[in-house]
C-alpha positions as CSV (number, residue, x, y, z in Angstrom):
1,X,-194.5,1.4,62.2
2,X,-193.4,4.4,64.1
3,X,-190.1,2.6,65.0
4,X,-189.5,2.2,61.3
5,X,-189.7,5.9,60.7
6,X,-187.4,6.7,63.6
7,X,-184.5,4.7,62.0
8,X,-185.5,5.6,58.5
9,X,-185.3,9.3,59.4
10,X,-181.9,8.8,61.2
11,X,-180.6,7.2,58.0
12,X,-181.9,10.1,55.9
13,X,-180.4,12.6,58.3
14,X,-177.1,10.7,58.2
15,X,-176.7,11.7,54.5
16,X,-178.5,15.0,54.5
17,X,-176.8,16.5,57.6
18,X,-175.6,19.9,56.6
19,X,-173.2,20.0,59.5
20,X,-171.4,16.8,58.6
21,X,-171.7,17.3,54.9
22,X,-169.1,14.8,53.7
23,X,-171.8,12.6,52.2
24,X,-173.2,15.5,50.2
25,X,-169.7,16.3,48.9
26,X,-169.2,12.7,48.0
27,X,-172.5,12.6,46.1
28,X,-171.7,15.9,44.3
29,X,-168.3,14.5,43.2
30,X,-170.0,11.2,42.2
31,X,-172.8,12.8,40.2
32,X,-171.3,15.8,38.5
33,X,-170.0,13.8,35.6
34,X,-173.4,12.3,34.7
35,X,-176.7,13.4,33.3
36,X,-180.3,12.2,33.7
37,X,-179.8,9.6,31.0
38,X,-177.3,7.9,33.4
39,X,-179.8,7.4,36.1
40,X,-179.5,3.6,36.2
41,X,-175.7,3.9,36.7
42,X,-176.2,6.4,39.5
43,X,-178.7,4.1,41.2
44,X,-176.2,1.3,41.0
45,X,-173.6,3.6,42.7
46,X,-176.0,4.5,45.5
47,X,-177.0,0.9,46.0
48,X,-173.3,-0.1,46.2
49,X,-172.7,2.6,48.8
50,X,-175.7,1.6,50.9
51,X,-174.9,-2.1,50.7
52,X,-171.3,-1.6,51.8
53,X,-172.3,0.9,54.5
54,X,-174.9,-1.6,55.8
55,X,-172.5,-4.5,55.7
56,X,-169.9,-2.4,57.6
57,X,-172.5,-1.4,60.2
58,X,-173.5,-5.0,60.7
59,X,-169.9,-6.2,61.0
60,X,-169.2,-3.5,63.5
61,X,-172.4,-3.8,65.6
62,X,-171.8,-7.5,65.9
63,X,-168.2,-7.0,66.8
64,X,-166.6,-8.7,63.8
65,X,-164.8,-5.6,62.5
66,X,-163.8,-2.6,64.5
67,X,-161.7,0.3,63.2
68,X,-160.1,3.2,65.1
69,X,-162.4,6.3,64.7
70,X,-159.5,8.6,63.8
71,X,-158.4,6.4,60.9
72,X,-162.0,6.0,59.4
73,X,-162.6,9.7,59.9
74,X,-159.5,10.5,58.0
75,X,-160.2,8.0,55.2
76,X,-163.7,9.4,54.5
77,X,-162.4,12.9,53.2
78,X,-159.5,11.2,51.5
79,X,-162.0,9.1,49.5
80,X,-164.0,12.1,48.5
81,X,-160.8,13.8,47.4
82,X,-159.9,10.9,45.2
83,X,-163.3,11.0,43.4
84,X,-162.9,14.8,42.9
85,X,-159.3,14.5,41.6
86,X,-160.4,11.6,39.4
87,X,-163.1,13.9,37.9
88,X,-160.5,16.6,37.3
89,X,-158.3,14.3,35.3
90,X,-161.1,12.5,33.4
91,X,-163.3,15.6,32.6
92,X,-164.2,15.7,28.9
93,X,-162.8,12.3,28.2
94,X,-165.1,9.9,26.4
95,X,-164.1,6.5,27.8
96,X,-166.6,6.0,30.5
97,X,-166.4,2.2,30.9
98,X,-163.0,2.2,32.6
99,X,-164.0,5.1,34.8
100,X,-167.2,3.3,35.9
101,X,-165.1,0.5,37.4
102,X,-163.0,3.1,39.3
103,X,-166.0,4.9,40.6
104,X,-167.7,1.7,41.7
105,X,-164.6,0.7,43.6
106,X,-164.3,4.1,45.2
107,X,-168.0,4.0,46.1
108,X,-167.6,0.6,47.6
109,X,-164.6,1.7,49.7
110,X,-166.4,4.9,50.8
111,X,-169.4,2.9,51.9
112,X,-167.3,0.5,54.0
113,X,-165.2,3.3,55.6
114,X,-168.2,5.5,56.3
115,X,-170.1,2.6,57.8
116,X,-167.2,1.7,60.1
117,X,-166.8,5.4,61.0
118,X,-170.4,5.8,61.9
119,X,-170.7,2.4,63.7
120,X,-169.7,3.7,67.2
121,X,-172.5,6.4,67.1
122,X,-175.0,4.0,65.7
123,X,-174.3,1.4,68.4
124,X,-175.3,3.9,71.0
125,X,-178.8,4.2,69.4
126,X,-179.4,0.4,69.6
127,X,-180.4,-1.6,72.6
128,X,-181.3,-5.2,73.0
129,X,-180.0,-8.5,71.7
130,X,-178.0,-8.8,68.5
131,X,-181.0,-10.2,66.6
132,X,-183.1,-7.1,67.5
133,X,-180.5,-4.8,65.9
134,X,-180.8,-6.2,62.4
135,X,-184.2,-4.6,61.5
136,X,-183.2,-1.1,62.7
137,X,-180.0,-1.3,60.6
138,X,-182.2,-2.2,57.5
139,X,-184.6,0.7,58.2
140,X,-181.6,3.0,58.7
141,X,-180.2,1.8,55.3
142,X,-183.5,2.5,53.5
143,X,-183.3,6.1,54.8
144,X,-179.7,6.3,53.5
145,X,-180.7,5.0,50.1
146,X,-183.7,7.4,49.7
147,X,-181.7,10.5,50.8
148,X,-178.9,9.7,48.4
149,X,-181.4,9.5,45.5
150,X,-182.7,12.9,46.6
151,X,-179.2,14.5,46.6
152,X,-178.3,13.0,43.3
153,X,-181.6,14.2,41.8
154,X,-180.9,17.8,43.0
155,X,-177.3,17.7,41.7
156,X,-178.6,16.5,38.3
157,X,-181.2,19.3,38.2
158,X,-178.6,21.9,39.0
159,X,-176.2,20.4,36.4
160,X,-179.0,20.5,33.8
161,X,-179.9,24.2,34.6
162,X,-176.2,25.3,34.6
163,X,-175.4,23.5,31.4
164,X,-178.6,24.4,29.5
165,X,-179.5,27.9,30.6
166,X,-176.1,29.3,31.6
167,X,-174.3,27.5,28.7
168,X,-171.5,25.9,30.8
169,X,-169.9,23.0,28.9
170,X,-170.1,19.7,30.7
171,X,-166.3,19.6,31.0
172,X,-166.2,23.1,32.6
173,X,-169.0,22.2,35.0
174,X,-167.2,19.0,36.1
175,X,-164.0,21.0,36.6
176,X,-165.7,23.8,38.6
177,X,-167.6,21.4,40.9
178,X,-164.8,19.0,41.4
179,X,-162.4,21.9,42.3
180,X,-165.0,23.1,44.7
181,X,-165.2,19.7,46.4
182,X,-161.3,19.5,46.5
183,X,-161.3,23.0,48.1
184,X,-163.8,22.0,50.8
185,X,-162.3,18.5,51.5
186,X,-158.6,19.6,51.9
187,X,-159.2,21.5,55.1
188,X,-161.1,18.5,56.5
189,X,-158.1,16.4,55.8
190,X,-155.7,18.9,57.3
191,X,-157.8,19.3,60.5
192,X,-158.3,15.5,60.9
193,X,-157.7,14.1,64.3
194,X,-155.3,11.5,62.9
195,X,-152.5,14.2,62.9
196,X,-153.0,14.7,66.7
197,X,-150.9,12.0,68.3
């Protein structure tokens, strides 16, 4: 049981890490357009991310897919930027059905890229035969899923407070938060190691 908590905690810290805050930025960009009544949709997004992240980790740990660290590290902030820019252009528009497909696809892509990006670090945590690595990956994934739900819940609470008590319109809130995410992600892209060749 203690081994479960070790990998569960590592999964939670992977998302909640305030030093490597790209996951938090992604979840802010993902959540800011929604409210508490959209909780099922947000759970689907987190599940899609976790599923794709887990699949990418499995494929990488078992040597099926390997991606250069520089490329994956570059694509992670690019994906966050895409979600934030998508929010800027779709803020205040009522057609959510088309946007859901876009967000699901971006979440799927982010999960795969982030899983491949993290795989090298994760492999160093694992020892033993390939079969013994499966359970720790699942425990790690549960930690990821739980921490995403926590971040989304916090963003929804803050959104509710800002829109209810401070009288921000939903559109303005989306524009402000998405602009904030763009402003934080652009330096990450500019400083990416992919430019150093």
